[in-house]
Phi, psi and omega in degrees: 000128178289137177265125183289158178294327176303315179299316181298316179295319178300311180300316182295320179292324177292321179294313181292326179294316181292324177295324182286332178298325183268355184227093182304326181293317176297316178303314180296320183286331185270338181305152175277102182237094184309323181298315180290326176299320182281319186275331182244005176058038181270068181297337183295344174300334178299320181272312187299326181293343177278357181243017173227155183223163185293314182201183182297326180291314177301315179298310186300315183295315181294315184288322176300312179297314177300320180297315185293321184262331184295319180299323180297313181292322176300314178295323179299311184294320179293323175291319187283324189241357186097153190297315186285310180296315182297320178296316177299317182293324181296315180297313179299318176305311185294318182287319176296323179298320176300315180295303185300321180298337179268348184301313178301324178292319177306310182300317183288324191246009187296345178252009181257102181288353184261354182272131176221149175211160178199162178121161182269013192301323178295318177292321179294312178302318181292328177291316177304312186285332176294321180290327177296318178298327178281321182225074187291340182264001176290131184290141171245122183257133177265111182056025177072009184248303181261118181243126177225155173305144185304322184293325179288316178299323183296316177301315183292322181293322178297314180299313180302316180295318180295312181299312183293325179294325177291324180287319176047058182237347187254011177075005178258138181278079182291336177298323179298320176297312180301305185288331172294318179297316178296324176296317180301313184298308184298320177309308181292321183291323179286318183294317181224086182306330181293339178291336178291324180292312181299318178299311181299316182296322180289325179292314186292334177262005180294134171231126182291342182226000000 
């Protein structure tokens, strides 16, 4: 049985996260700390921070979401570009999303030695929104209770991320969620411009009842 790239990325993230749970030095060195990136040129934090998490709950939520949506994006890219090329593009997409989603936060916090962030949220958010662009009418359920078409939930999530990012009071890097999502949207539309037409046609013909 073939093991998907999504599973490999999840396994790798779980291993590195659990190692960081037990090793405070590793946790501190891998965190996304804009001040250290600027003053010590530790650019690797842009990537490393995406492979550690605050705790088991944080890890579980991100990896469960990534598993659900990542497989869809991975399969699309392998179908569209071939297994090897598509798989390579998928990995690059995920890693670049982690980097790009943190750039606005780096610019905002580069002079703040007390700011830290961690987690794969930027890459996961990009993956979720890439899948929404591909199948906008597919229902997404929150805790198995509230189910909405992906594009509606996506719009609500973007609004929430903008508002919470402006408030910046809860210690969560909402900017990473927002810019990861925007990267996922642009990635699909640039890679397959025809998907923009398909997305529009599906949305315009959507009827809730």
